[in-house]
All heavy atoms as an XYZ file, in Angstrom:
902
protein
N     107.785     84.405    108.069
C     106.859     85.310    107.428
C     106.982     85.156    105.900
O     108.063     85.237    105.337
C     107.201     86.745    107.837
C     106.320     87.768    107.194
S     106.731     89.401    107.853
C     106.859     90.280    106.342
N     105.853     84.924    105.263
C     105.845     84.751    103.811
C     105.609     86.099    103.135
O     104.729     86.859    103.512
C     104.737     83.780    103.417
C     104.742     83.462    101.944
C     103.692     82.433    101.594
O     103.489     81.493    102.372
O     103.068     82.599    100.543
N     106.391     86.398    102.127
C     106.286     87.649    101.387
C     105.482     87.404    100.119
O     105.845     86.564     99.301
C     107.680     88.166    101.047
C     107.760     89.477    100.288
C     107.144     90.609    101.101
C     109.199     89.806     99.972
N     104.371     88.122     99.969
C     103.530     87.992     98.779
C     103.802     89.184     97.869
O     103.248     90.267     98.060
C     102.057     87.932     99.173
C     101.141     87.685     97.993
O     101.639     87.582     96.841
O      99.924     87.595     98.201
N     104.658     88.998     96.885
C     105.065     90.094     96.013
C     103.955     90.555     95.078
O     104.046     91.632     94.490
C     106.294     89.685     95.193
C     107.544     89.388     96.015
C     108.664     88.896     95.118
C     107.985     90.610     96.790
N     102.928     89.755     94.893
C     101.828     90.138     94.009
C     100.641     90.741     94.754
O      99.619     91.030     94.149
C     101.370     88.936     93.165
C     102.410     88.430     92.169
C     101.853     87.246     91.389
C     102.848     89.519     91.217
N     100.777     90.951     96.047
C      99.705     91.589     96.802
C      99.896     93.107     96.746
O     100.788     93.655     97.367
C      99.701     91.106     98.249
C      98.567     91.717     99.047
O      97.779     92.510     98.529
N      98.472     91.342    100.303
N      99.049     93.748     95.969
C      99.142     95.203     95.807
C      98.001     95.928     96.511
O      97.704     97.084     96.194
C      99.155     95.548     94.314
C     100.290     94.914     93.507
C     100.152     95.263     92.039
C     101.638     95.347     94.038
N      97.384     95.282     97.456
C      96.273     95.885     98.188
C      96.694     97.205     98.811
O      97.774     97.318     99.395
C      95.790     94.944     99.294
O      95.338     93.741     98.739
N      95.839     98.220     98.639
C      96.112     99.528     99.207
C      97.071    100.366     98.380
O      97.392    101.486     98.754
N      97.545     99.845     97.262
C      98.471    100.601     96.409
C      97.712    101.106     95.194
O      96.795    100.480     94.710
C      99.642     99.724     95.988
C     100.474     99.295     97.221
C     101.499     98.289     96.893
N     102.908     98.555     96.876
C     103.610     99.587     97.304
N     103.021    100.628     97.774
N     104.919     99.622     97.255
N      98.113    102.268     94.696
C      97.423    102.916     93.572
C      98.369    103.095     92.393
O      99.526    103.482     92.567
C      96.907    104.290     93.998
O      96.010    104.166     95.080
N      97.840    102.851     91.200
C      98.634    102.946     89.978
C      97.868    103.707     88.909
O      96.655    103.544     88.777
C      98.977    101.549     89.435
C      99.894    100.792     90.341
C      99.385    100.072     91.424
C     101.263    100.824     90.165
C     100.223     99.403     92.294
C     102.113    100.149     91.026
C     101.587     99.446     92.088
O     102.423     98.794     92.947
N      98.585    104.486     88.128
C      98.030    105.172     86.973
C      98.564    104.464     85.734
O      99.773    104.220     85.637
C      98.463    106.637     86.964
C      97.844    107.481     85.848
C      97.508    108.863     86.368
C      98.748    107.566     84.652
N      97.661    104.113     84.811
C      98.061    103.377     83.608
C      97.555    104.113     82.380
O      96.343    104.315     82.214
C      97.489    101.946     83.626
C      97.926    101.221     84.900
C      97.928    101.183     82.379
C      97.208     99.932     85.162
N      98.466    104.536     81.503
C      98.075    105.150     80.240
C      97.966    104.063     79.175
O      98.584    103.007     79.287
C      99.087    106.220     79.775
O     100.330    105.581     79.472
C      99.294    107.297     80.827
N      97.154    104.330     78.164
C      96.944    103.331     77.114
C      96.139    102.149     77.614
O      96.246    101.037     77.100
N      95.284    102.388     78.615
C      94.570    101.311     79.302
C      93.390    100.738     78.525
O      92.808     99.739     78.937
C      94.094    101.808     80.668
N      93.025    101.330     77.398
C      91.858    100.868     76.653
C      92.130     99.635     75.798
O      91.201     98.957     75.375
C      91.306    101.992     75.778
N      93.410     99.331     75.548
C      93.700     98.192     74.677
C      95.132     97.706     74.883
O      95.931     98.356     75.560
C      93.504     98.580     73.200
O      94.411     99.597     72.839
N      95.426     96.571     74.292
C      96.786     96.046     74.262
C      97.434     95.822     75.618
O      96.797     95.347     76.556
N      98.717     96.190     75.706
C      99.472     95.975     76.942
C      98.914     96.782     78.108
O      98.942     96.327     79.249
C     100.949     96.333     76.739
C     101.674     95.384     75.824
S     103.477     95.634     75.742
C     103.627     97.385     75.544
N      98.413     97.993     77.835
C      97.835     98.802     78.900
C      96.605     98.148     79.506
O      96.419     98.140     80.724
N      95.761     97.589     78.657
C      94.559     96.888     79.128
C      94.949     95.649     79.942
O      94.435     95.424     81.040
C      93.695     96.504     77.934
C      92.493     95.649     78.279
C      91.651     95.383     77.021
N      90.847     94.197     77.123
C      89.833     94.029     77.935
N      89.481     94.999     78.763
N      89.157     92.911     77.965
N      95.870     94.839     79.408
C      96.299     93.623     80.098
C      96.945     93.954     81.449
O      96.679     93.287     82.458
C      97.274     92.833     79.220
N      97.757     94.994     81.482
C      98.405     95.412     82.726
C      97.369     95.866     83.739
O      97.453     95.535     84.927
C      99.418     96.539     82.446
O     100.389     96.064     81.512
C     100.109     96.994     83.714
N      96.372     96.615     83.280
C      95.305     97.096     84.169
C      94.569     95.941     84.825
O      94.347     95.928     86.043
C      94.304     97.943     83.375
O      94.929     99.047     82.786
N      94.190     94.963     84.026
C      93.445     93.817     84.548
C      94.298     93.033     85.541
O      93.830     92.666     86.625
C      92.941     92.932     83.389
C      91.898     93.703     82.566
C      92.359     91.623     83.906
C      91.542     93.082     81.229
N      95.566     92.810     85.211
C      96.459     92.075     86.110
C      96.660     92.813     87.433
O      96.540     92.214     88.510
C      97.810     91.831     85.440
C      98.854     91.123     86.310
C      98.385     89.722     86.685
C     100.188     91.069     85.594
N      96.952     94.113     87.375
C      97.158     94.867     88.615
C      95.899     94.888     89.473
O      95.975     94.808     90.703
C      97.622     96.289     88.306
C      99.044     96.445     87.766
C      99.347     97.906     87.464
C     100.068     95.884     88.734
N      94.735     94.982     88.836
C      93.485     94.985     89.610
C      93.287     93.644     90.313
O      92.838     93.597     91.456
C      92.286     95.325     88.723
O      91.889     94.234     87.929
N      93.634     92.553     89.649
C      93.504     91.222     90.262
C      94.488     91.033     91.408
O      94.275     90.186     92.269
C      93.704     90.134     89.215
C      92.530     90.037     88.257
C      92.744     88.969     87.199
C      91.536     88.909     86.273
N      91.728     87.939     85.180
N      95.548     91.834     91.411
C      96.531     91.793     92.513
C      96.137     92.733     93.645
O      96.877     92.881     94.621
C      97.912     92.150     91.986
S      98.608     90.923     90.864
N      94.987     93.403     93.500
C      94.472     94.240     94.579
C      94.716     95.727     94.442
O      94.356     96.504     95.334
N      95.316     96.164     93.347
C      95.640     97.584     93.186
C      94.401     98.414     92.863
O      93.456     97.938     92.231
C      96.674     97.760     92.077
N      94.440     99.663     93.298
C      93.459    100.678     92.904
C      94.029    101.350     91.661
O      95.221    101.622     91.610
C      93.289    101.701     94.027
C      92.804    101.081     95.313
C      92.929    102.033     96.501
N      92.123    103.219     96.302
C      92.566    104.476     96.447
N      93.803    104.715     96.811
N      91.763    105.495     96.259
N      93.161    101.622     90.655
C      93.678    102.077     89.368
C      93.043    103.359     88.866
O      91.842    103.578     89.042
C      93.441    100.996     88.306
C      93.993     99.611     88.602
C      93.563     98.643     87.505
C      95.497     99.649     88.723
N      93.870    104.178     88.211
C      93.400    105.288     87.388
C      93.786    104.910     85.960
O      94.965    104.792     85.640
C      94.048    106.628     87.773
C      93.732    106.988     89.224
C      93.564    107.737     86.831
C      94.456    108.237     89.721
N      92.770    104.672     85.124
C      92.991    104.248     83.743
C      92.862    105.448     82.818
O      91.880    106.181     82.885
C      91.957    103.188     83.348
C      91.814    101.992     84.286
C      90.722    101.055     83.783
C      93.139    101.261     84.428
N      93.841    105.646     81.948
C      93.876    106.806     81.054
C      93.991    106.334     79.603
O      94.812    105.471     79.292
C      95.072    107.721     81.392
C      95.136    108.907     80.450
C      95.027    108.177     82.844
N      93.157    106.919     78.739
C      93.229    106.642     77.309
C      92.350    107.650     76.587
O      91.484    108.273     77.192
C      92.748    105.222     76.998
C      93.313    104.676     75.698
O      92.948    105.181     74.618
O      94.135    103.749     75.767
N      92.549    107.786     75.286
C      91.709    108.658     74.472
C      90.423    107.933     74.056
O      89.438    108.554     73.699
C      92.492    109.178     73.244
C      91.787    110.371     72.637
C      92.751    108.067     72.247
C      92.602    111.119     71.601
N      90.436    106.605     74.143
C      89.318    105.761     73.716
C      88.410    105.444     74.908
O      88.663    104.507     75.659
C      89.880    104.479     73.094
C      88.832    103.482     72.698
O      87.651    103.626     72.999
N      89.266    102.427     72.027
N      87.342    106.215     75.056
C      86.459    106.046     76.224
C      85.731    104.711     76.217
O      85.555    104.095     77.271
C      85.458    107.193     76.309
C      84.671    107.162     77.599
C      83.855    108.417     77.828
O      83.710    109.231     76.894
O      83.358    108.582     78.950
N      85.303    104.241     75.047
C      84.615    102.943     74.989
C      85.543    101.827     75.461
O      85.137    100.946     76.224
C      84.122    102.647     73.565
C      82.996    103.579     73.130
O      82.300    104.139     74.004
O      82.810    103.746     71.903
N      86.789    101.863     75.002
C      87.769    100.873     75.438
C      88.048    100.951     76.932
O      88.202     99.925     77.594
N      88.085    102.170     77.468
C      88.278    102.344     78.917
C      87.132    101.714     79.707
O      87.361    101.069     80.733
C      88.378    103.831     79.274
C      89.704    104.521     79.013
C      89.579    106.020     79.264
C      90.818    103.923     79.849
N      85.912    101.908     79.226
C      84.746    101.330     79.917
C      84.822     99.804     79.931
O      84.502     99.166     80.938
C      83.445    101.787     79.247
C      83.137    103.256     79.412
C      82.823    103.649     80.848
O      82.591    102.831     81.723
N      82.819    104.948     81.103
N      85.248     99.216     78.818
C      85.384     97.755     78.741
C      86.474     97.280     79.696
O      86.288     96.303     80.432
C      85.671     97.314     77.291
C      84.443     97.589     76.416
C      86.065     95.837     77.239
C      84.688     97.474     74.931
N      87.609     97.970     79.710
C      88.691     97.603     80.628
C      88.228     97.728     82.074
O      88.465     96.831     82.887
C      89.942     98.482     80.397
O      90.389     98.317     79.052
C      91.063     98.108     81.358
N      87.547     98.820     82.387
C      87.058     99.024     83.761
C      86.133     97.888     84.183
O      86.216     97.397     85.303
C      86.330    100.364     83.875
C      85.834    100.645     85.275
C      85.147    101.977     85.388
C      84.663    102.171     86.820
N      84.042    103.472     87.017
N      85.274     97.455     83.262
C      84.341     96.375     83.559
C      85.084     95.067     83.864
O      84.626     94.270     84.681
C      83.381     96.187     82.382
C      82.230     95.264     82.650
C      81.178     95.301     81.555
C      81.775     94.978     80.210
N      80.790     94.837     79.140
N      86.237     94.858     83.228
C      87.009     93.635     83.434
C      87.953     93.701     84.636
O      88.559     92.691     84.994
C      87.805     93.293     82.173
C      86.906     92.853     81.032
O      85.767     92.417     81.295
O      87.332     92.953     79.869
N      88.086     94.878     85.226
C      88.924     95.032     86.421
C      88.097     94.761     87.665
O      86.876     94.920     87.669
C      89.493     96.451     86.489
S      90.757     96.797     85.253
N      88.777     94.366     88.719
C      88.120     94.194     90.012
C      88.630     95.284     90.941
O      89.731     95.787     90.775
C      88.391     92.793     90.613
C      87.796     91.716     89.733
C      89.873     92.542     90.795
N      87.830     95.682     91.896
C      88.271     96.702     92.836
C      88.027     98.116     92.327
O      87.359     98.339     91.315
N      88.602     99.066     93.041
C      88.374    100.485     92.756
C      89.132    100.916     91.504
O      90.343    100.752     91.406
C      88.824    101.322     93.952
C      88.449    102.767     93.844
C      88.827    103.568     95.084
O      89.303    102.978     96.069
O      88.656    104.793     95.031
N      88.376    101.455     90.542
C      88.962    101.865     89.263
C      88.325    103.172     88.811
O      87.113    103.295     88.765
C      88.727    100.786     88.188
O      89.214     99.542     88.664
C      89.420    101.126     86.896
N      89.161    104.137     88.464
C      88.709    105.432     87.936
C      89.197    105.524     86.491
O      90.285    105.055     86.181
C      89.333    106.560     88.771
C      89.103    107.952     88.207
S      90.114    109.195     89.061
C      89.238    109.330     90.601
N      88.368    106.116     85.610
C      88.820    106.287     84.234
C      88.905    107.768     83.880
O      88.134    108.588     84.366
C      87.929    105.544     83.216
C      86.495    106.053     83.231
C      87.952    104.055     83.459
C      85.640    105.496     82.109
N      89.889    108.086     83.034
C      90.070    109.441     82.521
C      90.255    109.365     81.007
O      91.232    108.791     80.537
C      91.324    110.083     83.105
C      91.322    110.495     84.556
C      92.700    110.987     84.953
C      90.301    111.565     84.796
N      89.292    109.914     80.267
C      89.447    110.006     78.816
C      90.315    111.227     78.550
O      89.976    112.339     78.942
C      88.097    110.174     78.130
C      88.244    110.317     76.635
C      86.924    110.612     75.967
C      87.156    110.664     74.480
N      86.848    111.910     73.880
N      91.457    111.008     77.902
C      92.394    112.105     77.736
C      93.302    111.889     76.539
O      93.723    110.781     76.260
C      93.237    112.202     79.005
C      94.146    113.371     79.066
S      94.868    113.480     80.696
C      93.411    113.517     81.702
N      93.594    112.982     75.842
C      94.542    112.980     74.735
C      95.897    113.417     75.284
O      96.065    114.570     75.689
C      94.060    113.935     73.643
C      94.945    113.949     72.418
O      96.061    113.398     72.469
O      94.527    114.541     71.410
N      96.852    112.517     75.317
C      98.155    112.799     75.914
C      99.016    113.731     75.076
O     100.113    114.099     75.494
C      98.909    111.498     76.176
C      98.245    110.540     77.161
C      99.127    109.316     77.356
C      97.963    111.208     78.479
N      98.535    114.128     73.906
C      99.332    115.051     73.096
C      99.215    116.491     73.601
O      99.822    117.395     73.041
C      98.967    114.953     71.612
O      97.621    115.269     71.401
N      98.445    116.704     74.675
C      98.340    118.008     75.329
C      98.848    117.865     76.762
O      98.073    117.669     77.693
C      96.895    118.513     75.305
C      96.344    118.644     73.915
C      95.465    117.691     73.408
C      96.713    119.702     73.107
C      94.960    117.798     72.122
C      96.215    119.822     71.817
C      95.334    118.862     71.320
N     100.168    117.946     76.970
C     100.757    117.643     78.274
C     100.250    118.487     79.437
O     100.110    117.983     80.547
C     102.258    117.860     78.076
C     102.479    118.182     76.656
C     101.160    118.300     75.981
N      99.961    119.759     79.213
C      99.481    120.587     80.322
C      98.103    120.137     80.795
O      97.818    120.120     81.993
C      99.469    122.067     79.932
C     100.860    122.670     79.861
C     101.656    122.473     81.151
O     101.134    122.700     82.254
O     102.833    122.075     81.051
N      97.246    119.759     79.852
C      95.918    119.235     80.205
C      96.075    117.917     80.962
O      95.404    117.679     81.968
C      95.109    119.019     78.925
C      93.717    118.491     79.172
C      92.958    118.268     77.873
O      93.055    119.111     76.959
O      92.278    117.232     77.778
N      96.963    117.074     80.491
C      97.228    115.787     81.131
C      97.694    115.996     82.563
O      97.179    115.399     83.500
C      98.275    115.028     80.315
C      98.737    113.727     80.917
C      97.848    112.712     81.191
C     100.082    113.514     81.184
C      98.273    111.503     81.730
C     100.519    112.320     81.723
C      99.618    111.315     81.991
N      98.643    116.883     82.733
C      99.204    117.154     84.064
C      98.118    117.643     85.027
O      98.021    117.172     86.156
C     100.324    118.187     83.945
C     101.086    118.432     85.207
C     102.227    119.409     84.942
C     103.042    119.674     86.161
N     104.138    120.605     85.885
N      97.277    118.583     84.570
C      96.210    119.104     85.425
C      95.200    118.046     85.821
O      94.792    117.966     86.989
N      94.787    117.214     84.871
C      93.820    116.152     85.168
C      94.392    115.120     86.119
O      93.700    114.639     87.014
C      93.357    115.476     83.881
S      92.205    116.468     82.935
N      95.649    114.800     85.935
C      96.280    113.813     86.809
C      96.379    114.357     88.237
O      96.046    113.659     89.199
C      97.673    113.410     86.278
C      97.557    112.739     84.916
C      98.407    112.521     87.268
C      96.575    111.611     84.809
N      96.805    115.599     88.387
C      96.898    116.191     89.726
C      95.535    116.225     90.405
O      95.412    115.925     91.589
C      97.501    117.592     89.646
C      98.976    117.646     89.261
C      99.427    119.089     89.067
C      99.838    116.941     90.298
N      94.499    116.561     89.654
C      93.144    116.589     90.196
C      92.682    115.185     90.600
O      92.074    114.995     91.646
C      92.216    117.213     89.157
O      90.951    116.710     89.216
N      92.988    114.199     89.772
C      92.594    112.816     90.068
C      93.305    112.297     91.301
O      92.712    111.625     92.137
C      92.914    111.900     88.890
O      92.189    112.303     87.771
N      94.584    112.617     91.421
C      95.358    112.157     92.576
C      94.824    112.784     93.854
O      94.742    112.128     94.891
C      96.860    112.459     92.378
C      97.419    111.586     91.259
C      97.642    112.245     93.664
C      98.810    111.968     90.815
N      94.403    114.041     93.767
C      93.888    114.685     94.982
C      92.602    114.019     95.459
O      92.344    113.971     96.651
C      93.682    116.179     94.754
O      92.610    116.410     93.874
N      91.805    113.467     94.557
C      90.588    112.785     94.985
C      90.805    111.288     95.190
O      90.102    110.661     95.972
C      89.461    113.010     93.981
O      89.766    112.411     92.746
N      91.790    110.692     94.528
C      92.023    109.243     94.572
C      93.067    108.865     95.614
O      93.084    107.751     96.114
C      92.475    108.784     93.180
C      92.315    107.308     92.918
C      91.066    106.766     92.672
C      93.408    106.474     92.890
C      90.916    105.416     92.408
C      93.280    105.127     92.623
C      92.019    104.598     92.383
N      93.951    109.778     95.922
C      95.034    109.484     96.860
C      96.363    109.364     96.143
O      96.432    109.425     94.920
N      97.428    109.179     96.894
C      98.772    109.143     96.308
C      98.941    107.948     95.378
O      98.297    106.914     95.541
C      99.825    109.128     97.395
C     100.155    107.769     97.938
C     101.378    107.818     98.831
C     101.854    106.400     99.067
N     103.118    106.314     99.695
N      99.844    108.112     94.423
C     100.163    107.024     93.500
C     101.396    106.279     93.978
O     102.362    106.883     94.420
C     100.443    107.569     92.099
C      99.260    108.094     91.309
C      99.722    108.631     89.961
C      98.210    107.023     91.115
N     101.357    104.970     93.845
C     102.515    104.143     94.156
C     103.271    103.724     92.903
O     104.394    103.236     92.987
C     102.082    102.891     94.915
C     101.427    103.235     96.220
O     100.205    103.220     96.314
N     102.207    103.580     97.221
N     102.631    103.910     91.735
C     103.296    103.512     90.505
C     102.616    104.085     89.280
O     101.476    104.560     89.339
N     103.336    104.028     88.174
C     102.876    104.581     86.907
C     103.308    103.642     85.786
O     104.469    103.220     85.743
C     103.518    105.965     86.731
C     103.313    106.595     85.382
C     102.055    107.034     84.998
C     104.379    106.753     84.513
C     101.868    107.627     83.758
C     104.210    107.349     83.278
C     102.943    107.788     82.902
N     102.365    103.291     84.907
C     102.666    102.430     83.763
C     102.282    103.203     82.510
O     101.124    103.553     82.319
C     101.878    101.105     83.836
C     102.208    100.227     82.643
C     102.141    100.376     85.143
N     103.258    103.469     81.661
C     103.008    104.250     80.439
C     102.977    103.315     79.236
O     104.018    102.910     78.716
C     104.090    105.315     80.262
C     103.867    106.222     79.095
N     102.701    106.923     78.909
C     104.663    106.533     78.057
C     102.792    107.639     77.789
N     103.979    107.411     77.258
N     101.764    102.942     78.817
C     101.585    102.056     77.660
C     100.973    102.790     76.476
O     100.794    102.194     75.420
C     100.703    100.869     78.023
S     101.480     99.717     79.162
N     100.617    104.058     76.641
C     100.042    104.817     75.530
C     101.116    105.056     74.479
O     102.292    105.212     74.798
C      99.495    106.152     76.024
N     100.692    105.091     73.245
C     101.650    105.371     72.188
C     100.963    105.466     70.839
O      99.919    104.870     70.620
N     101.546    106.245     69.974
C     101.058    106.378     68.610
C     102.003    105.635     67.678
O     103.200    105.911     67.678
C     101.023    107.857     68.192
C     100.078    108.766     68.947
C     100.284    110.219     68.497
C      98.643    108.348     68.726
N     101.477    104.710     66.869
C     102.345    104.052     65.900
C     102.504    104.933     64.661
O     101.610    105.717     64.325
C     101.567    102.784     65.555
C     100.142    103.169     65.749
C     100.131    104.168     66.882
N     103.624    104.830     64.015
C     103.820    105.595     62.781
C     104.885    104.913     61.946
O     106.035    104.836     62.352
C     104.225    107.033     63.093
C     104.285    107.924     61.875
C     103.122    108.270     61.195
C     105.491    108.416     61.409
C     103.163    109.095     60.081
C     105.541    109.247     60.302
C     104.372    109.575     59.636
O     104.421    110.392     58.530
N     104.470    104.398     60.817
C     105.404    103.768     59.885
C     105.282    104.513     58.568
O     104.199    104.590     57.985
C     105.085    102.277     59.689
C     105.184    101.548     61.027
C     106.006    101.663     58.648
C     104.687    100.128     61.006
N     106.383    105.082     58.124
C     106.369    105.893     56.921
C     107.790    106.033     56.390
O     108.740    106.008     57.176
C     105.794    107.273     57.257
O     105.755    108.093     56.120
N     107.931    106.240     55.091
C     109.272    106.531     54.576
C     109.807    107.815     55.220
O     109.058    108.774     55.434
C     109.049    106.737     53.077
C     107.763    106.051     52.776
C     106.939    106.157     54.027
N     111.071    107.817     55.530
C     111.682    108.943     56.238
C     111.470    110.276     55.532
O     111.229    111.297     56.181
C     113.181    108.685     56.437
C     113.923    109.676     57.306
C     113.290    109.768     58.686
C     115.379    109.294     57.430
N     111.501    110.284     54.198
C     111.354    111.552     53.481
C     109.956    112.159     53.608
O     109.759    113.326     53.292
C     111.747    111.393     52.009
C     110.866    110.490     51.205
C     111.401    110.377     49.791
C     110.587    109.371     48.993
N     111.116    109.216     47.652
N     108.973    111.391     54.114
C     107.616    111.936     54.283
C     107.331    112.381     55.716
O     106.265    112.898     55.994
C     106.552    110.901     53.870
O     106.602    109.796     54.785
C     106.760    110.428     52.451
N     108.269    112.193     56.615
C     108.061    112.539     58.027
C     108.303    114.027     58.235
O     109.309    114.574     57.800
C     109.017    111.715     58.919
C     108.881    112.129     60.372
C     108.753    110.232     58.746
N     107.349    114.668     58.924
C     107.511    116.104     59.213
C     107.936    116.296     60.668
O     107.706    115.440     61.526
C     106.192    116.840     58.973
O     105.249    116.488     59.965
N     108.523    117.433     60.936
C     108.926    117.763     62.307
C     107.708    117.829     63.225
O     107.758    117.394     64.376
C     109.690    119.084     62.323
N     106.590    118.366     62.720
C     105.368    118.475     63.534
C     104.858    117.090     63.928
O     104.436    116.880     65.075
C     104.296    119.242     62.773
N     104.902    116.155     62.984
C     104.440    114.805     63.307
C     105.379    114.139     64.315
O     104.925    113.475     65.249
C     104.313    113.954     62.040
C     103.509    112.718     62.272
N     102.146    112.701     62.157
C     103.879    111.496     62.675
C     101.705    111.498     62.461
N     102.738    110.746     62.784
N     106.667    114.328     64.151
C     107.634    113.778     65.110
C     107.405    114.354     66.507
O     107.490    113.638     67.502
C     109.059    114.067     64.656
S     109.590    113.063     63.270
N     107.106    115.621     66.566
C     106.853    116.258     67.861
C     105.633    115.647     68.540
O     105.654    115.370     69.736
C     106.670    117.762     67.680
C     106.516    118.493     68.994
C     106.437    119.997     68.823
O     106.740    120.518     67.738
O     106.060    120.657     69.810
N     104.549    115.421     67.786
C     103.350    114.813     68.370
C     103.649    113.393     68.840
O     103.236    112.993     69.934
C     102.197    114.811     67.379
C     100.934    114.234     67.977
C      99.727    114.386     67.094
C      98.517    113.835     67.827
N      97.279    114.118     67.174
N     104.355    112.618     68.027
C     104.719    111.253     68.418
C     105.548    111.262     69.704
O     105.289    110.481     70.628
C     105.508    110.562     67.306
C     104.734    110.129     66.078
C     105.691    109.629     65.011
C     103.726    109.067     66.414
N     106.529    112.127     69.761
C     107.388    112.196     70.937
C     106.597    112.640     72.167
O     106.793    112.115     73.258
C     108.570    113.136     70.691
C     109.539    113.144     71.835
C     110.395    112.075     72.055
C     109.578    114.196     72.733
C     111.272    112.056     73.126
C     110.453    114.190     73.807
C     111.296    113.124     73.988
O     112.155    113.106     75.055
N     105.681    113.593     71.985
C     104.873    114.077     73.096
C     104.064    112.951     73.720
O     104.036    112.785     74.934
C     103.935    115.216     72.636
O     104.740    116.302     72.184
C     103.040    115.700     73.767
N     103.385    112.158     72.894
C     102.551    111.063     73.411
C     103.393    109.877     73.865
O     103.183    109.345     74.952
C     101.527    110.607     72.347
C     100.781    109.360     72.802
C     100.542    111.731     72.047
N     104.341    109.464     73.047
C     105.076    108.228     73.325
C     106.125    108.353     74.421
O     106.472    107.358     75.048
C     105.733    107.718     72.038
C     104.727    107.337     70.980
O     103.523    107.308     71.221
N     105.200    107.030     69.807
N     106.646    109.540     74.642
C     107.721    109.681     75.632
C     107.466    110.809     76.633
O     107.505    110.608     77.830
C     109.061    109.903     74.931
N     107.212    112.003     76.135
C     107.140    113.170     77.010
C     105.999    113.088     78.027
O     106.149    113.511     79.169
C     107.023    114.433     76.167
C     107.178    115.716     76.963
C     108.374    115.993     77.606
C     106.140    116.610     77.069
C     108.528    117.150     78.345
C     106.281    117.776     77.804
C     107.478    118.039     78.453
O     107.607    119.173     79.165
N     104.860    112.510     77.639
C     103.729    112.392     78.575
C     104.125    111.626     79.814
O     103.611    111.886     80.911
C     102.544    111.721     77.880
N     105.048    110.699     79.683
C     105.471    109.879     80.832
C     106.368    110.645     81.791
O     106.425    110.320     82.970
C     106.205    108.638     80.332
N     107.072    111.650     81.306
C     107.993    112.362     82.194
C     107.475    113.718     82.645
O     108.035    114.316     83.545
C     109.389    112.534     81.531
C     110.038    111.205     81.307
C     109.307    113.324     80.253
N     106.445    114.207     82.032
C     105.873    115.506     82.413
C     105.237    115.329     83.770
O     105.245    116.048     84.651
C     104.845    115.953     81.377
C     104.211    117.271     81.666
C     105.159    118.439     81.786
O     106.191    118.468     81.107
O     104.898    119.348     82.575
């Protein structure tokens, strides 16, 4: 019996940051392996382009991950209509390069919320 490790048929994945970069590339690759996808990003135009380049069943959610309770509710609602998730890829993130003396606690909190906390909430 041959094992096909890239056959993801019947499996569902949620991917954040799916409108561009690594999230977009991951979405396209997983779709070509047969996965069903829920694509999440704040950039709806980018999500539409990614969806067009994916094959198979793909759902998109335009969402700002800096509001974790909203994110959690939308994800639970999507899963109830899409089915159980087999995996999660967190590629969303906010870049921030600045001298340390100009960084505020509020900005750090927003960065942490999107870049890390959204993945564990």
